[in-house]
Phi, psi and omega in degrees: 000142179292148179276073186219112179205155178292151185241128177286142178228142179239090180286166175281115179272116180276318183206142179216119184224146170278115182264345173210121178262113184263173179292324183250317179213168186249164169252123184247143175246123178248139169246122188215167179248126179228119180052042175086353182252140176273130185229145174239130179221141171253144181203161176286122178268104195251147178287342190089167185205168176229155176220160184231122170262101180272126184238126181267183184290349178259016178064035178253144180258139176275116177254150172236149177238129177211163181285134175237112189296318182302328181256358180054045182218156165259099183260161176273134187220182167256154171304133186202164178191166182283154171269070188250013174251113186303129176085353181282134180289151178302322180296314179297322177298317179296318178296321178295316181296320179298318180290316185287325185271326185227009174059044180231153168236165182223147179280323187238130179234132177225153174280118182269307181196164172213149186201167175263126187286322182202074190296345176281343184221003182206148175264016182296129169246142182229134179244133180248130178255145171264122181245125179230164186069048185277150178206165181299140177286153180292340181237136175262126185267144173279133182245143184233175178051225184299329183289343181296333182258019182298133171251139180248146177206132173271124186230135177306139182305317181297326178292322177297314179301315179301320181289329174292314182292334177272001177071017176279331173249124188233007175294125188295320180296314179299316182298310181296317182294316181294316179294322177295318180295319179296318179293320179295318178299319180294340178258021179066028180062021183288345183270355182294149180248171177293127182298337179260015182299143175301160182231067188293339182279347180294133183305325181288346180269352184275000000 
């Protein structure tokens, strides 16, 4: 493996305040010292999130389509959700989201990938799980707001990758997850991680 990885830094924080408290997440302003210079930055203070790439025995990915107000579009996505329940493990959160959004459970869970969604303006970290051996959940959940109009579709993984590369699918979580899954599959799934692996880079874990 190449010796290439992101490096954690702990600057001196002089002041840190929530300047806007939102319904889902906040905007925080930090004043800090980095390499002798005082800097002020505002960013989205995010709980973090998880997503699930569910893959069936025919190598198809479960996609969902729902309305997203900031972009005024119904985009294709993966089942996903916030880590907004205190003390809940990321794996349990992913299992809950799969059941609540698409009424499925899975026999096998692996860590597919994790990434920073927008490190210049948000501290959000996102972990994607690969779920296999899927079957209907014992309970069907009632969905409200944007989730009430969710459409589901099973699509071959290669077709999803082609649609990402042709720029027809542009959801970042879906794109990263699909490309990661295709690369992992080509490597005999040898890159998958333990679904219960610690997540030390997540801001809430520091």
